[in-house]
ZALUMZA-525376 format. One record per residue (C-alpha): residue in three letters; x, y, z; residue number from 1. Coordinates in pm, whole numbers, plus 32768, in hexadecimal, padded with zeros to 4 digits. Layout:
BEGIN
+-----+------+------+------+-----+
|   r |    u |    v |    w |   k |
+-----+------+------+------+-----+
| ALA |    X |    Y |    Z | NUM |
...
+-----+------+------+------+-----+
END
This chain:
BEGIN
+-----+------+------+------+-----+
|   r |    u |    v |    w |   k |
+-----+------+------+------+-----+
| UNK | 73D6 | B3EC | 2DB9 |   1 |
| UNK | 7383 | B335 | 2C74 |   2 |
| UNK | 738F | B1E3 | 2D24 |   3 |
| UNK | 72B0 | B266 | 2E3A |   4 |
| UNK | 71B7 | B2EE | 2D3D |   5 |
| UNK | 71A9 | B1A4 | 2C80 |   6 |
| UNK | 7177 | B0E6 | 2DC7 |   7 |
| UNK | 7060 | B1D5 | 2E2E |   8 |
| UNK | 6FAF | B1B0 | 2CDE |   9 |
| UNK | 6FCD | B035 | 2CEC |  10 |
| UNK | 6F33 | B035 | 2E46 |  11 |
| UNK | 6E0E | B105 | 2DCD |  12 |
| UNK | 6DD2 | B01B | 2CA7 |  13 |
| UNK | 6DE8 | AEE8 | 2D82 |  14 |
| UNK | 6CEC | AF6E | 2E7A |  15 |
| UNK | 6C0A | AFFE | 2D6F |  16 |
| UNK | 6C26 | B15F | 2DFA |  17 |
| UNK | 6CA4 | B1E8 | 2CB0 |  18 |
| UNK | 6B6A | B176 | 2BFA |  19 |
| UNK | 6A89 | B1F6 | 2D11 |  20 |
| UNK | 6B0C | B358 | 2CF5 |  21 |
| UNK | 6B55 | B355 | 2E68 |  22 |
| UNK | 69E7 | B31B | 2EC8 |  23 |
| UNK | 6965 | B202 | 2F9D |  24 |
| UNK | 6894 | B137 | 2EA9 |  25 |
| UNK | 683D | B043 | 2FBE |  26 |
| UNK | 675D | B149 | 3060 |  27 |
| UNK | 65E9 | B10C | 3035 |  28 |
| UNK | 6513 | B223 | 2FA5 |  29 |
| UNK | 6422 | B2AA | 30A9 |  30 |
| UNK | 62F6 | B35C | 300F |  31 |
| UNK | 6245 | B380 | 3160 |  32 |
| UNK | 6107 | B2EB | 30D3 |  33 |
| UNK | 60EE | B3CB | 2FA0 |  34 |
| UNK | 608D | B2EE | 2E7A |  35 |
| UNK | 60D5 | B318 | 2D0B |  36 |
| UNK | 5FAF | B3B7 | 2C50 |  37 |
| UNK | 5FBD | B3BA | 2AD5 |  38 |
| UNK | 5EC2 | B4D6 | 2AA7 |  39 |
| UNK | 5F18 | B608 | 2B77 |  40 |
| UNK | 5E0E | B6D0 | 2ABE |  41 |
| UNK | 5D15 | B5EB | 2B68 |  42 |
| UNK | 5DCC | B5C7 | 2CB4 |  43 |
| UNK | 5E34 | B731 | 2CF2 |  44 |
| UNK | 5D2D | B7EB | 2DBA |  45 |
| UNK | 5CF3 | B952 | 2D4C |  46 |
| UNK | 5BAF | B9A0 | 2E00 |  47 |
| UNK | 5C37 | BAE3 | 2E95 |  48 |
| UNK | 5CA5 | BB67 | 2D42 |  49 |
| UNK | 5B5F | BAFC | 2C9E |  50 |
| UNK | 5A99 | BBE2 | 2D82 |  51 |
| UNK | 5B3E | BD00 | 2CC3 |  52 |
| UNK | 5B96 | BC61 | 2B75 |  53 |
| UNK | 5B0E | BB7A | 2A6B |  54 |
| UNK | 5BF6 | BA6F | 29E1 |  55 |
| UNK | 5C2B | BA85 | 286A |  56 |
| UNK | 5C18 | B927 | 27D9 |  57 |
| UNK | 5D36 | B8DA | 26E5 |  58 |
| UNK | 5D15 | B872 | 257C |  59 |
| UNK | 5D0C | B6F9 | 254B |  60 |
| UNK | 5E5C | B6FB | 2498 |  61 |
| UNK | 5F03 | B7D9 | 259D |  62 |
| UNK | 5EF2 | B723 | 26EC |  63 |
| UNK | 5F21 | B7E2 | 282F |  64 |
| UNK | 5FCC | B6CC | 28EF |  65 |
| UNK | 60AE | B59E | 28DA |  66 |
| UNK | 6143 | B48C | 29AE |  67 |
| UNK | 6276 | B3B5 | 298B |  68 |
| UNK | 62FC | B289 | 2A49 |  69 |
| UNK | 6471 | B250 | 2A2A |  70 |
| UNK | 656D | B173 | 2ADB |  71 |
| UNK | 65E7 | B286 | 2BC2 |  72 |
| UNK | 64C8 | B380 | 2BC2 |  73 |
| UNK | 634F | B393 | 2B9A |  74 |
| UNK | 62B2 | B4DE | 2B35 |  75 |
| UNK | 614F | B55C | 2B17 |  76 |
| UNK | 60FB | B6BE | 2AA4 |  77 |
| UNK | 5FD5 | B79B | 2A4B |  78 |
| UNK | 5FC0 | B906 | 29DC |  79 |
| UNK | 5E74 | B9BD | 29DF |  80 |
| UNK | 5E1B | BB01 | 292D |  81 |
| UNK | 5D16 | BBD3 | 29E5 |  82 |
| UNK | 5C45 | BD07 | 29A1 |  83 |
| UNK | 5B8A | BDD1 | 2AA4 |  84 |
| UNK | 5A14 | BD8D | 2ABA |  85 |
| UNK | 594A | BE8E | 29F8 |  86 |
| UNK | 5A77 | BF27 | 2949 |  87 |
| UNK | 5A08 | BFCE | 2803 |  88 |
| UNK | 5B48 | C071 | 2789 |  89 |
| UNK | 5BC7 | C008 | 2631 |  90 |
| UNK | 5D23 | BFEE | 26C7 |  91 |
| UNK | 5CE8 | BF83 | 2830 |  92 |
| UNK | 5DFD | BF31 | 2927 |  93 |
| UNK | 5E57 | BDC3 | 292F |  94 |
| UNK | 5EA6 | BCEE | 2A5D |  95 |
| UNK | 5F6A | BBA9 | 2A4F |  96 |
| UNK | 5F71 | BAA7 | 2B65 |  97 |
| UNK | 604A | B973 | 2B42 |  98 |
| UNK | 6083 | B84A | 2C27 |  99 |
| UNK | 61AC | B761 | 2C0B | 100 |
| UNK | 6206 | B636 | 2CE3 | 101 |
| UNK | 634E | B575 | 2CD6 | 102 |
| UNK | 6380 | B423 | 2D78 | 103 |
| UNK | 64FB | B3FB | 2D97 | 104 |
| UNK | 6539 | B284 | 2D91 | 105 |
| UNK | 66B6 | B275 | 2D98 | 106 |
| UNK | 6734 | B3B0 | 2E43 | 107 |
| UNK | 66C2 | B45F | 2F7E | 108 |
| UNK | 6677 | B5CC | 2F1D | 109 |
| UNK | 669E | B649 | 3084 | 110 |
| UNK | 680C | B6BD | 307A | 111 |
| UNK | 67D4 | B7A2 | 2F4F | 112 |
| UNK | 666A | B80D | 2F75 | 113 |
| UNK | 669B | B94F | 303B | 114 |
| UNK | 67C5 | B9B8 | 2F67 | 115 |
| UNK | 66FF | B97D | 2E2A | 116 |
| UNK | 65F4 | BA72 | 2E9E | 117 |
| UNK | 66F0 | BB79 | 2F09 | 118 |
| UNK | 678B | BB81 | 2DAD | 119 |
| UNK | 6665 | BC5A | 2D46 | 120 |
| UNK | 66F8 | BD7D | 2E09 | 121 |
| UNK | 681F | BD83 | 2D18 | 122 |
| UNK | 6740 | BD96 | 2BE4 | 123 |
| UNK | 66DC | BF01 | 2C1F | 124 |
| UNK | 66F2 | BFF9 | 2B02 | 125 |
| UNK | 6697 | C165 | 2AD5 | 126 |
| UNK | 652C | C0FD | 2AA7 | 127 |
| UNK | 6508 | BFBE | 2B72 | 128 |
| UNK | 6549 | BF9E | 2CE6 | 129 |
| UNK | 6525 | BE5F | 2DB6 | 130 |
| UNK | 64EB | BE1C | 2F25 | 131 |
| UNK | 6503 | BCC4 | 2FC7 | 132 |
| UNK | 645F | BC85 | 3117 | 133 |
| UNK | 6427 | BB54 | 31F1 | 134 |
| UNK | 62C0 | BAD9 | 3217 | 135 |
| UNK | 624A | BA0C | 3341 | 136 |
| UNK | 6145 | B8FB | 3345 | 137 |
| UNK | 619D | B837 | 320A | 138 |
| UNK | 6267 | B6F5 | 31F9 | 139 |
| UNK | 63CA | B6F0 | 327C | 140 |
| UNK | 6414 | B849 | 31EE | 141 |
| UNK | 636D | B944 | 310A | 142 |
| UNK | 63C5 | BA91 | 3067 | 143 |
| UNK | 630F | BBAA | 2FB6 | 144 |
| UNK | 63BE | BC53 | 2E93 | 145 |
| UNK | 6334 | BDAB | 2E3B | 146 |
| UNK | 637A | BE53 | 2CF0 | 147 |
| UNK | 6344 | BFC7 | 2CC7 | 148 |
| UNK | 6341 | C06B | 2B71 | 149 |
| UNK | 6399 | C1CF | 2BBF | 150 |
| UNK | 62A3 | C234 | 2CCE | 151 |
| UNK | 61A1 | C128 | 2C7A | 152 |
| UNK | 6178 | BFC4 | 2CF3 | 153 |
| UNK | 61C1 | BED9 | 2BD0 | 154 |
| UNK | 61CA | BD79 | 2C57 | 155 |
| UNK | 61D6 | BCA1 | 2D8E | 156 |
| UNK | 6259 | BB3F | 2DB7 | 157 |
| UNK | 6212 | BA5E | 2EE1 | 158 |
| UNK | 631B | B94F | 2EF6 | 159 |
| UNK | 62E9 | B829 | 2FE3 | 160 |
| UNK | 63C2 | B6FC | 3038 | 161 |
| UNK | 6339 | B5D1 | 30F5 | 162 |
| UNK | 643E | B4C1 | 3104 | 163 |
| UNK | 649F | B46E | 2F9F | 164 |
| UNK | 636D | B514 | 2F09 | 165 |
| UNK | 6381 | B67D | 2E92 | 166 |
| UNK | 6255 | B753 | 2E38 | 167 |
| UNK | 6231 | B8A3 | 2D8E | 168 |
| UNK | 6102 | B980 | 2D5C | 169 |
| UNK | 614B | BAAD | 2C82 | 170 |
| UNK | 606D | BBDD | 2C48 | 171 |
| UNK | 60BB | BCE7 | 2B43 | 172 |
| UNK | 5FF9 | BE14 | 2ACA | 173 |
| UNK | 6011 | BEDA | 2988 | 174 |
| UNK | 5F54 | C021 | 2953 | 175 |
| UNK | 5E6B | C06A | 2833 | 176 |
| UNK | 5E8A | C159 | 270D | 177 |
| UNK | 5F70 | C286 | 2709 | 178 |
| UNK | 5E4F | C37A | 2722 | 179 |
| UNK | 5DAE | C2C8 | 284A | 180 |
| UNK | 5E0C | C2EC | 29B6 | 181 |
| UNK | 5DF6 | C1A4 | 2A76 | 182 |
| UNK | 5E8B | C150 | 2BC7 | 183 |
| UNK | 5EDF | BFF1 | 2C45 | 184 |
| UNK | 5E41 | BF73 | 2D88 | 185 |
| UNK | 5F04 | BFBA | 2EC4 | 186 |
| UNK | 6022 | BEDD | 2F36 | 187 |
| UNK | 5F63 | BE81 | 3072 | 188 |
| UNK | 5E34 | BE16 | 2FA7 | 189 |
| UNK | 5EF7 | BD3B | 2EB7 | 190 |
| UNK | 5FC8 | BCA7 | 2FD0 | 191 |
| UNK | 5E89 | BC46 | 3085 | 192 |
| UNK | 5DFC | BBA0 | 2F4B | 193 |
| UNK | 5F3F | BAE1 | 2F10 | 194 |
| UNK | 5F5F | BA61 | 3073 | 195 |
| UNK | 5DF5 | B9F0 | 3086 | 196 |
| UNK | 5DFA | B941 | 2F33 | 197 |
| UNK | 5F4F | B8A6 | 2F7A | 198 |
| UNK | 5ECC | B809 | 30BB | 199 |
| UNK | 5DA6 | B778 | 2FF9 | 200 |
| UNK | 5E87 | B6FB | 2EE1 | 201 |
| UNK | 5F7E | B656 | 2FCD | 202 |
| UNK | 5E5C | B5A6 | 3079 | 203 |
| UNK | 5DE3 | B52A | 2F24 | 204 |
| UNK | 5F3E | B4A5 | 2ED2 | 205 |
| UNK | 5F25 | B3B7 | 2FF8 | 206 |
| UNK | 5DF5 | B312 | 2F5C | 207 |
| UNK | 5E0C | B204 | 2E4D | 208 |
| UNK | 5E43 | B277 | 2CEA | 209 |
| UNK | 5D29 | B25F | 2BED | 210 |
| UNK | 5D41 | B138 | 2AFF | 211 |
| UNK | 5CAB | B203 | 29E5 | 212 |
| UNK | 5DBD | B288 | 2900 | 213 |
| UNK | 5D81 | B3F8 | 28A9 | 214 |
| UNK | 5D55 | B458 | 273F | 215 |
| UNK | 5E23 | B592 | 2782 | 216 |
| UNK | 5F57 | B4CD | 27E4 | 217 |
| UNK | 603C | B48D | 26B8 | 218 |
| UNK | 60F7 | B38B | 2785 | 219 |
| UNK | 5FC2 | B2BC | 27D0 | 220 |
+-----+------+------+------+-----+
END
């Protein structure tokens, strides 16, 4: 058995499989036309949300997005803080919408993508419950992850895979002060906003990236 194990290990080293972690590094990354964009705060389309909310601009020393280009992975991310139009409360509810895109350059994310989304179902606690459902009409596969905090809707995530590109739009809502009674928008409303803005964002990602480096991007 020892001799067999040594022979097997030597074969892996000779072929390079040991260094590759069992993956096929000869495969070519297929992003299905989705291009790297260094400023997702500029690229992400949030027109549906902006009909209801106003984006809160960040402080100059606290950027709301970043991008990074690495040997095996490119990432671009933006998180927006939003307040409802006309809200006058001193402690209003706050809405967060983030958009993250990964361009996987060395490993095809397809075999693990669905399983990765379903792990949310095992993160339930006494307060937080998660539901994962398939969504049609986006990329090769897409899922919606719903978080409920008690009886209230807390967050939604729309996860999309198109070839070796993965996309996430995340919405989360936090109520106002303890003495104020606010309710989040309905699940159907938020889902509609997310789907519409995701379609617009994915279309924008197929266009060339801007050459102007964003001041908000610490990696620029």
